[in-house]
N, C-alpha and C positions, 0 to 999 in steps of 0.2 A: 247724659252727664259725662263730662270729660274725666279721664282718669287722673288721679293725683300723682304728681311727680315725687319721687323719693327725696328726702331732705338732703342727702349727699349730692344729688344731682343739682338741686337748687343752689347749694353752696358753690358747686363748681361753676354754675351759670353766672353767679355773682362775679367770680374771678374772670371768667371769659368775657363778660360784658365790659368790664374795665379794661381788660387786656386788648380786646379788639376795637372797643369804642374810643379809646384815648386818641389814636391818630386821626380818627374821623373828626372829633371835636377840634383838634389842632388845625385840620384842613379847613373847617368852617371859619375859624377865626382868621386864618391867613387870607381866605377869600374875601371876607368882609373888610378886612384892613385894606386889601388891594382896591376894592371898589371905592372905599372912602378916599383913597389917594388918587383916584382917577385912572387906575390901572385895571387890566383885565383880570390879572391874578392867576394863581395856579389852580389846577384841578382840585376838587374836593378830596380826591384820593391820593394827592401828591405825597403826603407824608408816608403812605405805605410804599410807594415807589422809591422814595428816598431811603427808607430803611432797608428795603430789599437790595438797593444798589450798594449801600455800605456793607451789607452782609456778604456780598460777593467779592469785596476788595480784600487786599492783603493787609494783615495786621502787623504793625511795627511797634516796638517799644524802645524807650531810651535805654542806653547801655547800662546805666547805673541803677535802673529801676528794679525793684524786687518783684516776686510773683504777686504780691499784693496789688501792684499796679494793674495787672490783668484780672485779678479776682474781684477788685472793687466794683466794676460795672455789673458783674453777675450778682454780687451781694446786694447792691442797690436795687436792682430789678426784683430780686427775690423778696426784699423787704417791702417794696411797693405792692407786689402782688399778694402779700400776706394781709395787708390792711383791709381789702374787701371782705375778708372773712370776719372782721371785727365790727364793721359799721353797717348800718342799713343801706343796702344797695338796691335790692329788688323786693324785699319783704317787709311788712309792717310788724311781723312777729319775730322774736328772737330765734336765730338758728343756734344749734348746739355750740359751734365754735365762737359765736358772737358774744358769749358770756365769759370767754377766756381772757378777755382784755377790755378795759373801758376805753373811753375816748382818749385818755392820756396814753394808753398803750399804743393806739394808732399814731399819736404824736411822737412817741419814742421811736417808732419804726421809721417815720419820716425823718427824724433827726439822725437816726443811724444811717439811712441811705445818703443823706447829705454829708455826714461825717466821713464815710468811707470814700466818697468821691473827692472830698477835700484832701484827705490824706494821700490818695493816689496822685493828685495834682502836685502836692508838695514833694513827692518822690521823684518827679521828673527832673528837677533842677532848672526848669524853665522859669525865668522871672515872670513871664506873663501868666503862666499857670499858677505859680505861687501867689501872685498878686490877686488873682481871682479867688483862690482858696482862702486867703487871708481875709479878704473883704467879705466873702460869704459867711465865714464863721463869726466875724465881728458883728455883722448885721443880724445874724441868727441869734446871737446872744441878746440883742435888743428886742427882737420880735417874739422870742419864746415866752417872756413874761406876759406879753399881751395874750397869747394863746392860753396860758395857764389861767389868767384872770377871766377870759371868756368862758372857759370850762367851769371855773369856780362860780361865776355868776349864774350860769344855767343850772348848775348843780344845786345852788341855793333855791332856785325856783322849782326844781323837779325832785329834789331830795335824793338825787343819784347822779352819777357821771356815766352811766351806761347809755350809749347813744340810742338804743332802741326805746328805752324808757323816756328819754328826752323827747324824741320825736312823737311818741304816743301821748305825752302830756300836752304838747303843743297842738296835736290834732284833736284833743279832747274837747276844747272849747275855744271860741274866738277870743275870749278874754286872755287866755294864756298867750295867744299869738301877739296881741297888741300891748302887752305889758311893757312899760318903758325900759325896764332892765333887759328884757329879751331883745327889744329893738336896738338898744345901744350895743349890746354884745354882738348882735348879728352884723351891725355896721362896722364894728371894730374888726371882726373876723374877715369881713369883705376887704377891708383895707390891708390886712395882713396877706390875704390871698393875692391882691394886686402886687404886693411887694414880692411874695414868694414865687410868683409866676413870671417875674421880670418885666412887668408891664409898666409900672410906675413906682417910684418917681425918677429913678436915675438910670436904670439899666436899659441898654439897647439889646433886646432879646434876640434880634435876628441878625446881629452883626458881631464882628470880632475886633472892633477898634478899641483902643485903650480905655476910652470913656465908658464903654459898656462891659469892661472886663470883670464880670462877676460870674454869672452862670455859664456863659460861653467859654470863659477862660479856663475853667476847671477841666474841660475836655480838650484843651488845646493840643496836647501831645498824644491823645488817643487817635486811633485810626481803625479802619475796617470794621469788623463785627463789634469790637469793644466801643468804638465811637457810636455805632448804631445802638448799642445797649444804653449808653449814657443819654443819647437823645431820646430814646424810647422811654427811659426812666423819667425824663423831664415831662414827657407827654402824660405818663401815668400819674405823676405827682399832680399835675394840673387837673386831670380828670377826677382824681380822688378828692382834691380840695373842693372842686365844684360839686361833687356828689355829697360831700359832707355838709356844705352850705345849703344845698337844696333839700336833701332828705332828712336833715336833722333840724335846721334852723329856720329856713325861709318857707319852703313849700313841701312839707313832708306828706304829700298826697300822691296818689298814683301808684303806691306800693301794693304789692300783692298781699291780700289778706288770707288767701287760701293757697293750697299746693296745686291747684288746677293749672294746666298748661296755658289756657287763655289768659288767666290772671297774671302769670309770670311773663308771658309775651307782652302784654300791655305794660307791665312794670318796666321791662327792658326799653320799650319805645318811649315811655314817659321819662325815664332817666336820661336817655339820649337827647330828647327834646329840651328838658330842663337844663342839661349841661350846655347845649348849643345856645340856648337863650342867655345863660349867664356869660358864655363866651362872647356873644355879640355885644352884650353890655360892657364887658371888659375891653373889647376891641374899640368900641366907641370912646370909652374913657381914655384908652391908650393914645388914640389919635386926636383927642380934643385938648390935650394939655401938653405943653412943652416939658421936656425932661428937666428936672431940677439939678442943681449942682450937688456933687457927691456929699458934701458935709450937711446938706439939708435933709438927708434921709433920717437923721435923728429927730428932727422936728416933725417929720411925717409920722414916724412910729410913735412919737410922744403924743401926737393927736389921737391916734388909735388907742393908746394906753389910757389917755384921759377919758375917752368915751366909755371904756369898760369900767374904769374906776367910778365914774358917775353912775354907771349901772349898778355896781355893788352898793353904792351909797343909797340909791333909791330902794334897794331891797331892805336894807336895815332901817331906812327912814320911813318905811311903810308905804312908799309910792310905787312899788313894783306891781 
């Protein structure tokens, strides 16, 4: 019988899994997209090499920027790496720090990371960086109510907004999984993830042309290690959203139910597989639809909001 891992070690492994696995998922998505476009594509480990290359380069800052310009990437990455302590990543049972914040607490940390990156972009004085920051905050104000309603819908079904309890309720019975309200909320969350990861409907996530100046534009004036941290933060954000969708809403299975080393290792492998599968689905969607015009983004988010509102109505109407 294998020895049980200490709880602090498991909590550390949750952070390390997200920290080390995020670039790998990004590499899988890039490879799938390249294959769909008829190209050979980069190596699966290319994001690691890109980050290492940026870390070795010189860091420059605009003359009028304050110290916050340099601190923002560090704050953003720290916020992202705090979230794995609050949500189910490897275990089906709640870890001590997992009860310090609910799913809204994780959402606030995501918003904090996005906010500091936007403020840093505004400090540069660059019109392109300011354009991206303005667009990012404008569209975030539209998508945040959708996330709140998703949480509200699932909380109505599970009587809590703690992610560990949410996932446990869904695992408890197949009926909980196929409830109309849960399915509608999951679909709305997936649409928000597509938007937040820059896949659809308007952003060019891999370019820096004006049409795609949202996520990429905010890091336009950063360089060297600070640019590496911002790009790494985007990878972390994507992986965390995939983990939240998989481990709480869609496939909350494969998590470790004990503290034994084999169970934890299986949970790590299961999370990486689930994240890669979601990433492949996202890549297929991204390459199957033409980008929409910028003003159409409100219609896209409105559709997600409508889905989750219908989910709330089904709860109160007795059809959940």
